[in-house]
Residue frames as qw, qx, qy, qz and C-alpha x, y, z in Angstrom:
[[0.805, -0.027, -0.588, -0.076, 253.28, -127.80, -4.27],
 [0.647, -0.709, 0.162, -0.229, 253.30, -128.84, -0.58],
 [0.119, -0.631, 0.765, -0.057, 256.22, -130.61, 1.06],
 [0.679, 0.007, 0.726, -0.113, 254.38, -133.86, 0.78],
 [0.175, 0.024, 0.803, 0.570, 254.17, -135.73, -2.45],
 [0.483, 0.163, -0.094, -0.855, 251.23, -134.61, -4.54],
 [0.562, 0.111, 0.773, -0.274, 248.41, -137.14, -4.56],
 [0.419, 0.289, -0.535, -0.674, 247.59, -138.69, -7.82],
 [0.526, 0.070, 0.787, -0.314, 244.69, -141.14, -7.89],
 [0.603, 0.371, 0.698, 0.105, 243.64, -143.23, -10.86],
 [0.027, 0.604, -0.227, -0.763, 245.07, -140.76, -13.33],
 [0.735, 0.606, 0.302, -0.027, 243.82, -140.45, -16.87],
 [0.710, 0.076, 0.271, 0.645, 246.38, -140.27, -19.54],
 [0.026, 0.820, 0.038, -0.571, 247.52, -136.67, -20.24],
 [0.722, 0.640, 0.245, 0.090, 247.39, -136.01, -23.94],
 [0.151, 0.955, -0.255, -0.015, 250.07, -133.41, -23.97],
 [0.473, -0.572, 0.654, 0.141, 252.80, -135.85, -22.77],
 [0.738, 0.205, 0.605, 0.218, 252.20, -138.35, -25.64],
 [0.482, 0.860, 0.158, 0.060, 252.04, -135.46, -28.08],
 [0.105, -0.905, 0.409, 0.053, 255.38, -133.98, -26.90],
 [0.640, -0.295, 0.682, 0.196, 257.04, -137.48, -26.88],
 [0.702, 0.484, 0.485, 0.192, 255.83, -137.98, -30.49],
 [0.283, 0.954, -0.091, 0.039, 257.13, -134.49, -31.53],
 [0.396, -0.726, 0.547, 0.130, 260.43, -135.46, -29.95],
 [0.696, -0.034, 0.689, 0.197, 260.60, -138.79, -31.86],
 [0.579, 0.776, 0.233, -0.088, 259.67, -137.02, -35.06],
 [0.095, 0.907, -0.387, -0.135, 263.20, -135.68, -35.37],
 [0.256, -0.489, 0.821, 0.145, 264.85, -138.95, -35.23],
 [0.582, 0.243, 0.775, -0.021, 262.40, -140.73, -37.48],
 [0.477, 0.490, 0.534, 0.498, 262.63, -138.44, -40.44],
 [0.025, -0.966, -0.251, 0.058, 261.97, -134.86, -39.25],
 [0.355, -0.701, 0.304, 0.538, 265.65, -133.78, -39.05],
 [0.445, 0.031, 0.682, 0.579, 266.26, -135.14, -42.60],
 [0.227, 0.760, 0.573, 0.203, 263.19, -133.38, -43.76],
 [0.132, -0.957, -0.073, 0.249, 264.24, -129.97, -42.39],
 [0.415, -0.533, 0.485, 0.556, 267.82, -130.34, -43.52],
 [0.453, 0.257, 0.717, 0.463, 266.62, -131.43, -46.90],
 [0.194, 0.887, 0.412, 0.078, 264.40, -128.45, -47.44],
 [0.238, -0.880, 0.168, 0.375, 267.18, -126.12, -46.43],
 [0.500, -0.196, 0.661, 0.524, 269.47, -127.95, -48.93],
 [0.402, 0.529, 0.669, 0.332, 266.88, -127.71, -51.74],
 [0.044, 0.973, 0.224, -0.030, 266.53, -123.92, -51.00],
 [0.634, 0.498, -0.191, 0.561, 270.29, -123.60, -51.43],
 [0.226, -0.755, 0.328, -0.521, 270.84, -122.70, -47.80],
 [0.836, -0.119, -0.533, 0.047, 272.34, -125.89, -46.30],
 [0.459, 0.060, -0.500, 0.732, 274.20, -123.97, -43.64],
 [0.357, -0.632, -0.169, -0.668, 271.07, -122.11, -42.34],
 [0.250, -0.398, 0.626, -0.622, 270.75, -121.87, -38.58],
 [0.813, -0.081, 0.231, -0.528, 267.82, -124.25, -38.56],
 [0.884, 0.305, -0.353, -0.013, 269.76, -126.86, -40.63],
 [0.310, 0.463, -0.704, 0.441, 272.57, -126.75, -38.19],
 [0.549, -0.300, 0.462, -0.628, 270.14, -127.47, -35.38],
 [0.943, 0.062, -0.079, -0.318, 269.41, -130.93, -37.01],
 [0.763, 0.323, -0.489, 0.271, 272.89, -132.12, -36.07],
 [0.719, -0.615, -0.164, 0.280, 274.73, -132.78, -32.79],
 [0.019, 0.939, -0.339, 0.049, 277.49, -130.41, -31.82],
 [0.702, 0.379, -0.570, 0.200, 280.92, -132.01, -31.99],
 [0.523, -0.097, -0.652, 0.540, 281.76, -131.53, -28.26],
 [0.136, -0.375, -0.486, 0.778, 280.97, -128.36, -26.46],
 [0.233, 0.003, -0.298, -0.926, 277.72, -126.56, -27.34],
 [0.371, 0.316, 0.743, -0.459, 274.01, -127.06, -27.64],
 [0.248, 0.071, -0.546, -0.797, 271.92, -127.69, -30.68],
 [0.734, -0.054, 0.036, -0.676, 268.29, -128.76, -31.03],
 [0.804, 0.155, -0.558, -0.134, 269.37, -132.27, -32.02],
 [0.287, 0.216, -0.767, 0.533, 271.10, -132.53, -28.58],
 [0.439, -0.173, 0.363, -0.804, 267.74, -132.08, -26.85],
 [0.750, -0.026, -0.448, -0.486, 266.09, -135.24, -28.24],
 [0.621, -0.046, -0.750, 0.220, 267.69, -137.79, -25.97],
 [0.098, 0.020, -0.583, 0.806, 267.32, -135.64, -22.72],
 [0.538, -0.063, -0.015, -0.840, 263.73, -134.70, -23.53],
 [0.728, -0.032, -0.631, -0.267, 262.98, -138.42, -23.93],
 [0.468, -0.038, -0.727, 0.501, 264.55, -139.20, -20.53],
 [0.158, -0.071, 0.267, -0.948, 262.80, -136.21, -18.97],
 [0.646, -0.056, -0.264, -0.714, 259.42, -137.47, -20.25],
 [0.642, -0.085, -0.758, 0.075, 260.12, -140.97, -18.89],
 [0.202, -0.080, -0.646, 0.732, 260.35, -139.22, -15.46],
 [0.355, -0.042, -0.008, -0.934, 257.19, -137.23, -16.09],
 [0.714, -0.103, -0.481, -0.498, 255.17, -140.35, -16.76],
 [0.418, 0.015, -0.861, 0.288, 256.39, -142.33, -13.72],
 [0.259, 0.022, 0.565, -0.783, 254.10, -140.55, -11.03],
 [0.694, 0.122, -0.144, -0.695, 251.08, -141.55, -13.23],
 [0.653, 0.181, -0.733, -0.065, 252.36, -145.11, -13.58],
 [0.181, 0.105, -0.792, 0.574, 253.08, -145.29, -9.87],
 [0.415, 0.026, 0.373, -0.829, 249.53, -144.07, -8.98],
 [0.770, 0.136, -0.388, -0.489, 247.96, -146.52, -11.36],
 [0.563, 0.148, -0.799, 0.151, 249.81, -149.39, -9.81],
 [0.022, -0.038, 0.703, -0.710, 249.02, -148.27, -6.27],
 [0.557, 0.025, 0.125, -0.821, 245.36, -147.92, -7.11],
 [0.798, 0.102, -0.483, -0.346, 245.40, -151.52, -8.12],
 [0.827, -0.520, 0.115, -0.179, 246.76, -152.58, -4.81],
 [0.837, 0.282, -0.318, 0.345, 250.25, -153.45, -5.75],
 [0.671, -0.666, -0.061, 0.320, 252.76, -153.32, -2.94],
 [0.018, 0.922, -0.337, -0.190, 255.81, -151.12, -2.91],
 [0.515, -0.351, 0.736, 0.264, 258.10, -154.27, -3.33],
 [0.618, 0.452, 0.623, 0.159, 256.10, -155.35, -6.48],
 [0.308, 0.943, 0.106, -0.061, 256.31, -151.89, -7.93],
 [0.288, -0.794, 0.469, 0.259, 260.00, -151.82, -7.25],
 [0.621, -0.100, 0.737, 0.249, 260.62, -155.14, -8.80],
 [0.556, 0.696, 0.452, 0.051, 258.58, -154.02, -11.94],
 [0.100, 0.969, -0.173, -0.147, 260.75, -150.97, -12.27],
 [0.328, -0.601, 0.682, 0.256, 263.93, -152.89, -12.05],
 [0.666, 0.240, 0.683, 0.180, 262.62, -155.38, -14.67],
 [0.450, 0.872, 0.191, -0.009, 261.99, -152.42, -16.97],
 [0.150, -0.840, 0.482, 0.198, 265.59, -151.24, -16.34],
 [0.601, -0.215, 0.745, 0.194, 266.81, -154.74, -17.22],
 [0.648, 0.529, 0.542, 0.085, 264.83, -154.90, -20.45],
 [0.295, 0.953, -0.015, -0.069, 266.02, -151.58, -21.68],
 [0.323, -0.706, 0.598, 0.200, 269.58, -152.37, -20.77],
 [0.648, 0.021, 0.731, 0.212, 269.42, -155.77, -22.67],
 [0.561, 0.765, 0.316, 0.002, 267.83, -154.01, -25.73],
 [0.019, 0.935, -0.330, -0.127, 270.72, -151.50, -25.65],
 [0.505, -0.443, 0.709, 0.216, 273.24, -154.42, -25.33],
 [0.701, 0.391, 0.582, 0.128, 271.60, -156.05, -28.53],
 [0.403, 0.911, 0.080, 0.021, 272.16, -152.89, -30.37],
 [0.206, -0.855, 0.468, 0.084, 275.72, -152.80, -29.14],
 [0.559, 0.508, -0.628, -0.185, 276.49, -156.04, -30.83],
 [0.401, -0.328, 0.798, -0.307, 276.28, -158.66, -28.07],
 [0.834, 0.243, 0.406, -0.284, 273.90, -160.89, -30.15],
 [0.699, 0.649, -0.295, -0.045, 276.58, -160.96, -32.88],
 [0.913, -0.304, -0.022, 0.272, 278.90, -162.47, -30.32],
 [0.367, 0.775, -0.171, 0.486, 281.09, -159.53, -30.83],
 [0.683, -0.300, -0.421, 0.516, 283.80, -159.72, -27.91],
 [0.253, -0.085, -0.129, 0.955, 284.06, -155.94, -28.06],
 [0.112, -0.690, -0.640, -0.318, 280.36, -155.26, -27.77],
 [0.010, -0.472, 0.136, -0.871, 279.25, -151.93, -26.46],
 [0.230, -0.240, -0.811, 0.482, 278.28, -151.98, -22.88],
 [0.112, 0.501, 0.401, -0.758, 276.32, -148.76, -22.52],
 [0.134, 0.429, 0.688, 0.570, 273.69, -147.43, -24.96],
 [0.253, -0.293, -0.104, -0.916, 271.00, -144.74, -25.27],
 [0.716, -0.390, -0.410, -0.408, 268.41, -147.19, -23.94],
 [0.711, -0.194, -0.528, 0.422, 270.71, -148.46, -21.21],
 [0.165, 0.098, -0.266, 0.945, 271.47, -144.92, -20.04],
 [0.455, -0.320, -0.166, -0.814, 267.76, -144.12, -20.03],
 [0.777, -0.307, -0.534, -0.129, 266.92, -147.32, -18.25],
 [0.601, -0.152, -0.501, 0.604, 269.51, -146.82, -15.42],
 [0.053, 0.165, -0.168, 0.970, 268.83, -143.07, -15.04],
 [0.555, -0.324, -0.265, -0.720, 265.08, -143.46, -15.00],
 [0.758, -0.265, -0.593, 0.059, 265.32, -146.65, -12.73],
 [0.451, -0.109, -0.507, 0.727, 267.30, -144.81, -10.19],
 [0.192, -0.170, 0.011, -0.966, 265.13, -141.73, -10.29],
 [0.664, -0.281, -0.454, -0.523, 261.96, -143.93, -10.06],
 [0.710, -0.183, -0.633, 0.249, 263.32, -145.96, -7.21],
 [0.240, 0.010, -0.376, 0.895, 264.38, -142.96, -5.14],
 [0.349, -0.173, -0.075, -0.918, 260.99, -141.20, -5.66],
 [0.666, -0.319, -0.623, -0.257, 259.18, -144.42, -4.59],
 [0.631, -0.368, -0.552, 0.402, 260.65, -144.01, -1.12],
 [0.218, -0.111, -0.137, 0.960, 261.19, -140.24, -0.98],
 [0.064, 0.686, 0.723, 0.046, 257.84, -138.76, -0.34],
 [0.108, -0.844, -0.183, 0.493, 258.68, -135.16, 0.31],
 [0.625, 0.740, 0.156, 0.195, 259.21, -133.06, -2.84],
 [0.023, 0.941, -0.329, 0.077, 261.93, -130.81, -1.49],
 [0.648, -0.470, 0.582, 0.139, 263.98, -133.90, -0.54],
 [0.786, 0.327, 0.457, 0.256, 263.75, -135.30, -4.08],
 [0.337, 0.918, -0.034, 0.205, 264.77, -131.78, -5.47],
 [0.320, -0.842, 0.435, 0.003, 267.59, -131.65, -3.00],
 [0.797, -0.130, 0.539, 0.240, 268.87, -135.11, -4.15],
 [0.681, 0.618, 0.282, 0.272, 268.80, -134.02, -7.75],
 [0.045, 0.968, -0.189, 0.159, 270.74, -130.79, -6.84],
 [0.609, -0.605, 0.507, 0.079, 273.22, -132.79, -4.78],
 [0.833, 0.165, 0.451, 0.276, 273.90, -135.09, -7.69],
 [0.501, 0.806, 0.089, 0.302, 274.58, -132.20, -10.04],
 [0.201, -0.922, 0.314, -0.107, 276.80, -130.43, -7.44],
 [0.746, -0.404, 0.516, 0.117, 278.82, -133.60, -6.73],
 [0.788, 0.376, 0.372, 0.315, 279.17, -134.39, -10.43],
 [0.241, 0.946, -0.060, 0.209, 280.27, -130.79, -11.09],
 [0.421, -0.786, 0.452, 0.008, 283.04, -131.14, -8.46],
 [0.813, -0.049, 0.520, 0.257, 284.25, -134.44, -10.13],
 [0.627, 0.653, 0.291, 0.308, 284.28, -132.83, -13.57],
 [0.044, 0.982, -0.095, 0.155, 285.76, -129.50, -12.56],
 [0.220, -0.831, 0.493, -0.135, 288.60, -130.70, -10.35],
 [0.792, -0.184, 0.575, 0.093, 289.46, -134.30, -11.33],
 [0.485, 0.666, -0.436, -0.363, 291.65, -134.70, -14.40],
 [0.993, 0.085, -0.080, -0.016, 292.53, -138.21, -15.74],
 [0.667, -0.548, 0.388, 0.323, 295.91, -139.51, -14.55],
 [0.664, 0.056, 0.495, 0.557, 298.66, -138.86, -17.04],
 [0.274, 0.901, 0.317, 0.111, 297.20, -135.71, -18.37],
 [0.567, 0.255, -0.071, 0.780, 299.75, -133.08, -19.47],
 [0.198, -0.429, -0.369, 0.801, 300.03, -129.91, -17.45],
 [0.201, 0.277, -0.110, -0.933, 297.22, -127.48, -18.36],
 [0.136, -0.161, -0.890, -0.404, 294.96, -130.21, -19.78],
 [0.470, -0.216, 0.035, -0.855, 291.27, -129.42, -19.49],
 [0.262, 0.001, 0.903, -0.340, 289.24, -131.66, -17.36],
 [0.636, 0.471, 0.376, -0.482, 286.41, -131.30, -19.89],
 [0.284, 0.539, -0.636, -0.473, 288.44, -132.49, -22.95],
 [0.896, 0.099, -0.255, -0.350, 287.41, -135.76, -24.67],
 [0.711, 0.310, -0.589, 0.226, 290.63, -137.42, -23.59],
 [0.290, 0.258, -0.617, 0.685, 291.30, -136.09, -20.12],
 [0.559, -0.417, 0.051, -0.715, 287.85, -135.85, -18.50],
 [0.248, -0.336, 0.833, -0.363, 287.49, -138.23, -15.47],
 [0.819, 0.163, 0.342, -0.432, 284.43, -140.19, -16.53],
 [0.761, 0.541, -0.340, -0.109, 286.30, -141.23, -19.77],
 [0.176, 0.512, -0.804, 0.246, 289.36, -142.31, -17.67],
 [0.552, -0.144, 0.682, -0.457, 287.05, -144.42, -15.35],
 [0.865, 0.382, 0.036, -0.324, 285.44, -146.00, -18.59],
 [0.616, 0.552, -0.559, 0.060, 288.88, -146.93, -20.03],
 [0.102, -0.439, 0.798, -0.399, 289.83, -148.31, -16.56],
 [0.642, 0.010, 0.606, -0.469, 286.72, -150.40, -16.15],
 [0.741, 0.323, 0.588, 0.009, 285.79, -151.66, -19.60],
 [0.066, -0.587, 0.387, 0.708, 288.10, -150.23, -22.34],
 [0.048, -0.054, 0.840, 0.538, 286.98, -152.58, -25.06],
 [0.050, 0.551, 0.831, 0.059, 283.23, -152.00, -24.57],
 [0.036, 0.621, 0.158, -0.767, 283.07, -148.29, -25.34],
 [0.585, 0.754, 0.248, -0.169, 281.47, -146.69, -28.40],
 [0.434, 0.791, -0.398, 0.163, 284.91, -145.26, -29.27],
 [0.934, -0.228, -0.221, 0.161, 287.11, -148.05, -28.06],
 [0.695, -0.218, -0.212, 0.651, 289.78, -147.10, -25.46],
 [0.119, 0.351, 0.032, 0.928, 288.69, -143.44, -25.69],
 [0.248, 0.062, 0.496, -0.830, 285.26, -142.74, -24.22],
 [0.004, -0.432, -0.875, -0.219, 281.55, -143.46, -24.50],
 [0.151, -0.326, -0.080, -0.930, 278.94, -140.60, -24.87],
 [0.709, -0.472, -0.200, -0.485, 276.59, -142.56, -22.74],
 [0.360, 0.334, -0.755, 0.436, 279.13, -143.33, -19.94],
 [0.612, -0.489, -0.616, 0.084, 278.09, -145.19, -16.82],
 [0.465, -0.318, -0.379, 0.734, 279.96, -142.57, -14.88],
 [0.062, -0.175, -0.164, -0.969, 277.80, -139.76, -16.34],
 [0.314, -0.483, -0.807, -0.129, 274.75, -141.18, -14.71],
 [0.164, -0.450, -0.473, 0.739, 274.45, -138.40, -12.05],
 [0.154, 0.201, -0.205, -0.946, 273.40, -136.06, -14.82],
 [0.367, -0.190, -0.754, -0.511, 270.89, -138.45, -16.32],
 [0.330, -0.413, -0.780, 0.334, 269.49, -139.26, -12.79],
 [0.012, -0.396, -0.306, 0.866, 269.03, -135.57, -11.94],
 [0.305, 0.088, -0.405, -0.858, 267.19, -134.85, -15.26],
 [0.411, -0.288, -0.819, -0.277, 264.98, -137.78, -14.70],
 [0.240, -0.457, -0.659, 0.548, 264.18, -136.59, -11.17],
 [0.151, 0.285, 0.025, -0.946, 263.25, -133.13, -12.52],
 [0.403, -0.105, -0.662, -0.623, 260.82, -135.00, -14.83],
 [0.353, -0.382, -0.835, 0.181, 259.36, -136.88, -11.81],
 [0.053, -0.404, -0.394, 0.824, 258.81, -133.55, -10.06],
 [0.263, 0.129, -0.361, -0.886, 257.13, -132.14, -13.26],
 [0.433, -0.198, -0.808, -0.348, 254.93, -135.20, -13.39],
 [0.273, -0.373, -0.737, 0.493, 253.95, -134.80, -9.86],
 [0.125, 0.320, 0.122, -0.931, 252.80, -131.28, -10.46],
 [0.398, 0.041, -0.562, -0.724, 250.76, -132.36, -13.52],
 [0.497, -0.227, -0.823, -0.158, 249.19, -135.16, -11.66],
 [0.081, -0.166, -0.629, 0.755, 248.35, -133.20, -8.45],
 [0.105, -0.549, -0.714, -0.421, 244.55, -133.31, -8.69],
 [0.291, -0.857, -0.399, 0.148, 243.86, -131.02, -5.56],
 [0.489, -0.353, 0.049, 0.796, 246.59, -128.64, -6.56],
 [0.091, 0.470, -0.092, -0.873, 246.67, -125.70, -8.98],
 [0.705, 0.555, 0.241, -0.371, 244.42, -125.39, -12.00],
 [0.807, 0.270, 0.376, 0.367, 245.71, -126.83, -15.33],
 [0.326, 0.877, 0.001, 0.354, 246.37, -123.28, -16.54],
 [0.348, -0.879, 0.303, -0.121, 248.41, -122.50, -13.51],
 [0.867, -0.214, 0.399, 0.207, 250.37, -125.70, -13.77],
 [0.669, 0.604, 0.155, 0.406, 251.46, -124.57, -17.26],
 [0.011, 0.945, -0.129, 0.300, 252.56, -121.30, -15.81],
 [0.647, -0.660, 0.382, 0.007, 254.56, -123.00, -12.97],
 [0.880, 0.062, 0.333, 0.333, 256.26, -125.26, -15.49],
 [0.444, 0.791, 0.022, 0.421, 257.30, -122.14, -17.55],
 [0.325, -0.892, 0.236, -0.209, 258.58, -120.57, -14.35],
 [0.831, -0.376, 0.375, 0.167, 260.61, -123.66, -13.54],
 [0.785, 0.439, 0.211, 0.382, 262.01, -123.58, -16.98],
 [0.184, 0.900, -0.130, 0.374, 263.25, -119.97, -16.51],
 [0.615, -0.704, 0.346, -0.080, 264.84, -121.00, -13.18],
 [0.889, -0.058, 0.357, 0.281, 266.62, -123.92, -14.75],
 [0.606, 0.690, 0.084, 0.386, 267.90, -121.68, -17.57],
 [0.139, -0.903, 0.270, -0.305, 269.33, -119.16, -15.11],
 [0.756, -0.504, 0.417, 0.026, 270.91, -122.03, -13.14],
 [0.877, 0.259, 0.225, 0.336, 272.46, -123.40, -16.34],
 [0.349, 0.833, -0.108, 0.415, 273.98, -120.00, -17.17],
 [0.455, -0.811, 0.333, -0.158, 275.42, -119.89, -13.59],
 [0.880, -0.205, 0.382, 0.192, 277.01, -123.26, -14.01],
 [0.753, 0.469, 0.222, 0.404, 278.42, -122.36, -17.48],
 [0.321, 0.786, -0.040, 0.527, 279.53, -118.81, -17.09],
 [0.354, -0.807, 0.311, -0.355, 280.21, -118.36, -13.38],
 [0.749, -0.444, 0.488, -0.066, 281.42, -121.80, -12.47],
 [0.109, 0.614, -0.697, -0.354, 283.15, -122.77, -15.77],
 [0.532, 0.058, 0.841, -0.076, 281.02, -125.83, -16.52],
 [0.242, 0.311, -0.494, -0.775, 280.48, -126.00, -20.22],
 [0.825, 0.186, 0.270, -0.460, 277.39, -127.74, -21.86],
 [0.168, 0.396, -0.861, -0.271, 278.65, -131.12, -23.10],
 [0.855, 0.005, -0.141, -0.500, 276.10, -133.71, -24.16],
 [0.796, 0.237, -0.555, 0.043, 278.68, -136.49, -24.27],
 [0.284, 0.163, -0.717, 0.616, 279.50, -135.87, -20.63],
 [0.404, -0.700, -0.560, -0.183, 276.01, -134.88, -19.32],
 [0.300, 0.084, -0.367, 0.877, 277.64, -131.92, -17.62],
 [0.037, -0.554, -0.639, 0.533, 275.42, -130.07, -15.07],
 [0.146, 0.454, -0.077, -0.876, 275.06, -127.10, -17.33],
 [0.264, 0.020, -0.773, -0.577, 273.87, -129.37, -20.26],
 [0.157, -0.397, -0.893, 0.142, 271.45, -131.11, -17.88],
 [0.012, 0.564, 0.442, -0.697, 270.02, -127.77, -16.79],
 [0.191, 0.342, -0.376, -0.840, 269.73, -126.38, -20.26],
 [0.256, -0.100, -0.898, -0.343, 267.94, -129.58, -21.16],
 [0.114, -0.482, -0.767, 0.409, 265.68, -129.28, -18.24],
 [0.132, 0.478, 0.100, -0.862, 264.81, -125.72, -19.23],
 [0.274, 0.183, -0.650, -0.685, 263.99, -126.85, -22.67],
 [0.257, -0.225, -0.934, -0.103, 261.98, -129.72, -21.59],
 [0.061, -0.481, -0.630, 0.607, 260.06, -127.79, -19.01],
 [0.201, 0.410, -0.123, -0.881, 259.26, -125.04, -21.53],
 [0.331, 0.044, -0.744, -0.579, 258.06, -127.51, -24.11],
 [0.189, -0.345, -0.911, 0.126, 256.00, -129.37, -21.63],
 [0.081, 0.490, 0.378, -0.781, 254.40, -126.07, -20.46],
 [0.273, 0.311, -0.380, -0.827, 253.65, -125.15, -24.09],
 [0.350, -0.094, -0.846, -0.391, 252.17, -128.46, -25.07],
 [0.125, -0.382, -0.821, 0.406, 250.22, -128.72, -21.78],
 [0.138, 0.454, 0.187, -0.860, 248.76, -125.34, -22.37],
 [0.352, 0.228, -0.543, -0.728, 247.74, -126.01, -25.99],
 [0.434, -0.064, -0.855, -0.275, 246.49, -129.51, -25.61],
 [0.341, -0.372, -0.813, 0.289, 245.23, -129.96, -22.04],
 [0.078, -0.403, -0.381, 0.829, 244.31, -126.42, -21.22],
 [0.308, 0.336, -0.211, -0.865, 242.99, -124.96, -24.34],
 [0.702, 0.201, 0.636, -0.251, 241.77, -128.43, -25.50],
 [0.563, 0.663, -0.316, -0.380, 243.22, -128.27, -29.03],
 [0.635, -0.319, 0.704, 0.015, 243.90, -131.91, -29.50],
 [0.831, 0.501, 0.186, -0.152, 242.95, -132.84, -33.12],
 [0.422, 0.810, -0.408, 0.013, 246.38, -131.80, -34.50],
 [0.371, -0.593, 0.708, -0.093, 248.17, -134.10, -32.17],
 [0.936, 0.211, 0.261, -0.109, 247.21, -137.03, -34.38],
 [0.540, 0.729, -0.402, 0.123, 250.47, -136.04, -36.32],
 [0.141, 0.579, -0.710, 0.376, 252.54, -137.08, -33.18],
 [0.697, -0.347, 0.358, -0.516, 250.34, -138.98, -30.82],
 [0.988, 0.052, -0.061, -0.129, 250.65, -142.52, -32.29],
 [0.654, 0.436, -0.459, 0.413, 254.41, -142.29, -32.21],
 [0.124, -0.562, 0.477, -0.664, 254.42, -140.80, -28.81],
 [0.850, -0.266, 0.204, -0.406, 252.25, -143.74, -27.37],
 [0.986, 0.095, 0.082, 0.111, 254.60, -146.26, -28.94],
 [0.124, 0.916, -0.380, -0.035, 258.05, -144.39, -28.74],
 [0.525, -0.463, 0.707, 0.099, 260.15, -147.39, -27.71],
 [0.732, 0.329, 0.580, 0.141, 258.86, -149.30, -30.76],
 [0.435, 0.900, 0.039, -0.005, 259.43, -146.31, -32.97],
 [0.173, -0.794, 0.577, 0.082, 263.07, -146.19, -31.75],
 [0.644, -0.168, 0.736, 0.125, 263.53, -149.95, -32.31],
 [0.688, 0.621, 0.373, 0.043, 262.00, -149.72, -35.84],
 [0.302, 0.923, -0.239, 0.011, 264.55, -147.09, -36.75],
 [0.379, -0.676, 0.631, 0.042, 267.49, -148.78, -35.09],
 [0.610, -0.044, 0.772, 0.172, 266.96, -152.18, -36.79],
 [0.027, 0.306, -0.506, -0.806, 266.18, -150.36, -40.01],
 [0.302, 0.424, 0.853, 0.005, 262.69, -151.85, -40.54],
 [0.235, 0.831, 0.292, -0.412, 261.23, -148.44, -41.30],
 [0.009, -0.643, 0.508, 0.574, 264.13, -147.53, -43.57],
 [0.231, -0.022, 0.909, 0.345, 263.66, -150.79, -45.57],
 [0.294, 0.638, 0.709, -0.065, 259.96, -150.17, -46.06],
 [0.140, 0.849, 0.002, -0.510, 260.53, -146.51, -46.99],
 [0.071, -0.469, 0.653, 0.591, 263.12, -147.56, -49.57],
 [0.300, 0.208, 0.909, 0.200, 260.90, -150.26, -51.01],
 [0.203, 0.751, 0.607, -0.161, 257.91, -147.77, -51.33],
 [0.078, 0.965, 0.149, -0.203, 259.42, -144.48, -52.05],
 [0.552, -0.389, 0.386, 0.628, 263.11, -144.79, -53.38],
 [0.427, 0.350, 0.571, 0.607, 261.97, -144.12, -56.90],
 [0.034, -0.895, -0.395, -0.204, 259.93, -141.19, -56.00],
 [0.450, -0.807, 0.047, 0.379, 262.67, -139.68, -53.96],
 [0.576, -0.105, 0.481, 0.653, 265.07, -140.15, -56.74],
 [0.284, 0.612, 0.562, 0.479, 262.73, -138.51, -59.18],
 [0.207, -0.939, -0.254, 0.106, 262.26, -135.49, -56.80],
 [0.550, 0.595, -0.139, 0.569, 265.83, -134.55, -57.60],
 [0.146, 0.410, -0.423, 0.795, 267.08, -131.68, -55.16],
 [0.576, -0.406, 0.184, -0.685, 263.98, -132.35, -53.04],
 [0.758, 0.053, -0.649, -0.037, 264.91, -135.97, -52.64],
 [0.309, 0.094, -0.712, 0.624, 266.48, -135.68, -49.24],
 [0.342, -0.085, 0.354, -0.866, 263.46, -133.80, -47.84],
 [0.773, 0.014, -0.348, -0.530, 260.98, -136.31, -49.46],
 [0.630, 0.081, -0.748, 0.192, 263.05, -139.18, -47.90],
 [0.026, 0.062, -0.647, 0.760, 262.71, -137.62, -44.40],
 [0.558, -0.018, 0.042, -0.829, 258.96, -137.03, -44.87],
 [0.815, 0.047, -0.432, -0.383, 258.25, -140.48, -46.14],
 [0.429, 0.179, -0.792, 0.396, 260.39, -142.01, -43.43],
 [0.168, -0.013, 0.587, -0.792, 258.34, -140.53, -40.79],
 [0.691, 0.050, -0.126, -0.710, 255.11, -141.33, -42.57],
 [0.672, 0.114, -0.728, -0.078, 256.13, -145.04, -42.66],
 [0.235, 0.000, -0.792, 0.564, 256.72, -145.04, -38.85],
 [0.345, 0.019, 0.287, -0.893, 253.67, -143.04, -38.18],
 [0.698, 0.036, -0.422, -0.577, 251.52, -145.40, -40.32],
 [0.569, 0.042, -0.811, 0.129, 252.84, -148.50, -38.56],
 [0.134, -0.073, -0.686, 0.712, 252.29, -146.99, -35.10],
 [0.461, 0.016, 0.030, -0.887, 248.90, -145.57, -36.05],
 [0.728, -0.051, -0.599, -0.330, 247.74, -149.14, -36.96],
 [0.447, -0.001, -0.771, 0.454, 249.13, -150.35, -33.67],
 [0.121, -0.017, 0.375, -0.919, 247.31, -147.67, -31.89],
 [0.643, -0.033, -0.284, -0.711, 244.00, -148.65, -33.53],
 [0.775, -0.060, -0.622, -0.098, 244.58, -152.21, -32.50],
 [0.568, -0.754, 0.191, -0.271, 245.61, -151.01, -29.00],
 [0.935, 0.016, -0.109, 0.339, 248.96, -152.65, -29.29],
 [0.023, -0.937, 0.265, -0.225, 251.69, -150.82, -27.37],
 [0.745, 0.239, -0.487, 0.389, 255.27, -151.93, -26.63],
 [0.405, -0.833, 0.150, -0.347, 255.77, -151.56, -22.93],
 [0.732, 0.202, -0.552, 0.345, 258.85, -152.42, -21.05]]
């Protein structure tokens, strides 16, 4: 890619992005329960793959920890296509910026509603998954709107990770006992800033929030990596689609090496609840590798029919998340399949996971046929 921003004109939708986003959502709409349920039915509930269906407690990295960052990364990947589409319709930079800020506001407000603000709970949760995505994506999109050179955008992402690393590594919360780790749940600096700013509006009151406002440098950097990947995919006069897949895979390898450097040479452990630089880079490596794989299979080889399993959910991912959070899909699943899952005995948990995803998929397949998409 040249130093200038890759030109993307009137882009067509890249099928692999929707398929990968749907694959990602599969795990939080029934897929994880399906896999864990199969392992339990086969009398191996502690199998490696079953353990991957849950978050690690604090330090470490499991597949379930990749879902959130992959979603954020793909939001970044989609931005260059959205930007090119808006520019092709003659929208000014100011209008595009205002629309991006409006999207941030909507995501943040939806997150606030999940946090209890509509229940008039005085201790509502301020940050949320959607709020963190909105703020991280909004910052990355806004910066990339004005920063045209690719190397500058990459340098900003690296600077964010480097600065955040210094904060985490060398700043311990005041009052910490001698020898306390700056990466511990209680004594890390972002948690201290949370308690100082809004102690009653954290997920774990007066302790910490896993989507801390002060962890945004990690989220912003990951979203920027997604923007860079999106620019590569949308570069019409650039490398061939096959070469783009190879480049994405190479970037994944570089990110993995950088993550190991942060973890083992610089003492920065991967912690999802802090969005540490090593966690962000491991997540970027995974996201880039999966995007390379899906792009190769779907867009290069043209094998698209199988994507119907994930595509409807990927095209309406925010709605899929909302359906799960407000338990609409769970209510429908229980009404239709509770008896069948109970009858299935030891396979009941697996069947619950499968039918939960089928409910979400069916709703969103209907919406796709009617061309109804929730866009914020």
